[in-house]
C-alpha positions in Angstrom: -30.8 -37.9 18.9 -30.3 -37.9 14.8 -27.1 -36.3 13.2 -28.1 -34.7 9.9 -25.0 -34.2 7.6 -24.5 -30.6 6.5 -24.4 -29.4 2.9 -20.8 -29.7 3.8 -20.7 -32.9 4.5 -21.8 -33.8 1.1 -19.2 -32.8 -0.8 -15.5 -33.9 -1.4 -12.5 -30.8 -0.4 -9.3 -31.4 -0.4 -7.4 -33.3 2.6 -4.4 -30.7 3.2 -3.8 -26.9 2.6 -3.0 -25.4 -0.6 0.6 -23.8 -0.8 0.7 -20.6 -4.2 3.5 -18.3 -2.6 5.7 -20.5 0.3 6.7 -24.0 0.1 7.1 -25.0 3.4 9.4 -26.9 5.0 13.3 -25.9 6.9 13.9 -24.6 3.8 11.1 -22.4 2.9 10.9 -21.1 -0.8 8.4 -18.3 -2.0 7.7 -18.7 -5.9 10.2 -21.3 -5.9 12.8 -19.2 -4.4 15.1 -20.6 -1.8 14.8 -17.8 0.7 18.0 -18.8 3.1 20.3 -20.1 0.3 18.9 -17.7 -2.1 16.7 -14.5 -1.5 18.2 -13.6 1.2 21.6 -13.1 0.0 20.8 -11.8 -3.2 17.5 -9.8 -3.0 16.7 -6.6 -2.0 13.1 -6.3 0.3 11.5 -4.5 -2.5 12.2 -6.9 -4.6 10.2 -9.6 -1.9 7.7 -7.4 -2.4 7.5 -8.0 -6.4 8.2 -11.8 -6.3 5.4 -12.5 -3.6 2.8 -10.0 -5.6 3.5 -11.1 -9.0 5.8 -14.8 -8.8 8.8 -13.2 -10.6 11.3 -10.9 -9.7 11.7 -7.7 -11.1 13.8 -6.6 -13.8 15.8 -3.4 -13.4 13.6 -1.4 -14.5 10.3 -2.8 -12.8 12.4 -2.6 -9.6 13.6 1.1 -9.8 9.9 2.0 -10.6 8.6 0.2 -8.3 10.9 1.7 -5.2 9.7 5.2 -6.6 6.3 4.1 -5.8 6.8 2.4 -2.7 8.8 5.2 -1.1 6.3 7.8 -2.7 2.9 5.9 -1.1 5.4 5.7 2.4 5.1 8.8 4.2 2.0 9.3 6.4 2.4 11.6 9.0 0.3 11.5 12.9 -2.0 13.9 11.7 -3.6 11.4 9.3 -5.9 8.4 10.3 -3.8 5.5 10.5 -0.7 7.1 12.1 -3.0 8.3 14.6 -4.8 5.3 15.4 -1.1 3.5 16.0 -0.5 6.1 18.4 -3.4 6.3 20.5 -3.3 2.7 20.4 -0.3 2.8 22.4 -1.3 5.9 24.6 -4.2 3.8 25.5 -1.8 1.0 26.5 -2.6 -1.2 23.6 -0.7 -4.7 23.8 2.1 -4.5 21.5 0.8 -7.5 19.4 -2.3 -5.2 18.7 -1.2 -2.2 17.6 0.2 -3.7 13.6 -3.5 -5.2 13.8 -5.0 -1.7 14.6 -2.6 0.4 12.3 -2.7 -2.1 9.8 -6.9 -2.1 9.6 -6.8 1.6 9.1 -4.7 1.7 6.7 -7.0 -0.7 4.4 -9.5 2.1 5.1 -7.3 4.7 4.3 -6.1 3.1 0.9 -9.8 2.2 -0.1 -10.4 5.8 0.4 -7.7 6.8 -2.0 -9.0 4.3 -4.8 -12.3 5.4 -5.0 -11.3 8.5 -5.1 -8.5 8.1 -7.6 -10.7 5.5 -9.8 -11.4 8.5 -12.4 -7.7 8.5 -12.9 -6.9 4.8 -13.6 -9.7 5.4 -16.4 -7.5 8.4 -17.8 -4.7 6.2 -17.2 -6.5 3.8 -19.5 -7.2 6.1 -22.1 -10.9 6.1 -21.0 -11.6 9.8 -19.7 -9.6 12.8 -21.2 -8.6 14.0 -18.0 -7.6 12.3 -14.6 -9.5 14.1 -11.6 -8.6 17.1 -9.7 -8.0 15.5 -6.7 -5.2 13.3 -8.4 -3.6 16.7 -9.8 -1.0 19.4 -8.3 -2.5 22.4 -7.0 -1.2 26.2 -8.4 -0.1 26.3 -5.0 2.1 23.3 -4.9 5.6 23.5 -4.1 8.4 23.9 -6.6 9.8 20.6 -5.2 6.7 18.5 -6.3 6.6 19.5 -9.7 10.6 18.9 -10.1 9.4 15.5 -9.1 7.1 15.2 -11.7 8.8 16.5 -14.3 11.5 13.9 -13.0 9.2 10.7 -12.9 8.1 11.8 -16.4 11.3 11.5 -17.8 11.8 8.3 -16.1 8.5 6.7 -16.8 10.4 6.8 -20.6 13.1 4.5 -19.9 10.9 2.3 -17.3 7.6 1.8 -20.1 8.3 3.0 -23.5 7.8 6.5 -24.6 4.2 5.5 -25.9 3.2 4.7 -22.1 5.3 6.9 -20.8 3.5 10.1 -17.9 2.2 13.6 -20.4 4.2 16.5 -18.8 1.0 17.8 -17.9 -0.7 17.5 -16.1 1.2 16.6 -13.0 -0.2 14.2 -10.4 0.2 14.3 -6.7 2.8 12.2 -5.0 0.6 9.7 -4.3 -1.6 9.7 -7.6 1.7 9.0 -9.2 2.9 6.5 -7.0 -0.7 4.9 -8.0 -0.1 5.5 -11.9 3.4 4.2 -11.6 1.9 0.5 -10.2 -0.6 0.5 -12.7 2.1 1.2 -15.3 3.7 -1.6 -13.7 0.7 -3.9 -14.4 -0.4 -4.7 -11.1 -3.4 -1.9 -10.8 -5.4 -4.5 -9.3 -6.9 -3.5 -6.3 -6.1 -6.8 -4.0 -2.5 -5.3 -4.9 -2.6 -1.9 -4.6 -3.3 -2.7 -1.6 -0.5 -4.9 -0.5 1.5 -2.5 -1.8 1.0 0.7 -1.0 0.2 -1.0 3.2 3.8 -2.6 2.5 5.3 0.5 2.1 3.3 2.4 4.5 3.0 0.2 7.3 6.9 0.6 8.7 6.8 3.9 8.8 3.2 4.1 10.6 4.2 1.6 13.0 7.4 3.4 13.9 5.6 6.7 14.6 3.5 4.4 17.1 6.5 3.1 18.4 7.5 6.5 20.1 4.0 7.1 21.7 4.7 5.9 25.5 1.5 3.7 27.1 -0.2 5.9 29.4 1.3 9.3 28.7 -2.3 11.0 27.8 -1.0 14.1 29.4 1.4 14.5 26.3 -1.7 14.1 23.4 -3.3 17.1 22.5 -6.6 16.8 24.6 -8.0 20.3 24.0 -8.5 19.6 20.1 -11.6 21.2 18.3 -15.6 20.6 19.4 -17.0 17.2 17.4 -20.1 15.1 17.8 -21.4 12.0 16.3 -24.5 12.2 14.0 -26.2 9.1 13.7 -28.2 8.0 11.1 -31.8 6.9 12.6 
């Protein structure tokens, strides 16, 4: 039998993996910062997300703005697909190590759909279009608390980003759209980091909801749902 070299056998490749974020070893470091001696003692969890995804620790205004964005992204309820998927995985008896994977995959799809819908909003923030899309704007029936939260964010954005880059008083954005708008103003508006921050914010609450479902508790699930059917393209 003749063995023929493949394409990858004909080129030189590194002999070791390259660590870009976490330096391995008994004293691991994140972008050069010692985890046990420094970060774990002096740095909060939101700072960890910022450090991991930007390579630097946040300043005071960056930290405050990031915290607002993460909290505004965080609450997904059981009626939304990623959380619902986690609950169904638990009820159906999925192993504990599988449930986070199920939720994370569903989160990825959910966030991708949000970013597609909000793409015109990012163009608006960049000055490419005059108005944000309707899906990003609070409707006439929005609760007063939602409008108050936007007004507060407008004032805070002037402190964080300067008056020229502050959000306008109108139109008022929805909670989720505003959270993504904050991230873009922070300079992390590329899809990879938006996915990472949104997943970071939402995964704990989604897994917490799933953890409340008992394995095998089918009778505790509302089985009498509205009728549905699958339509497959031929």
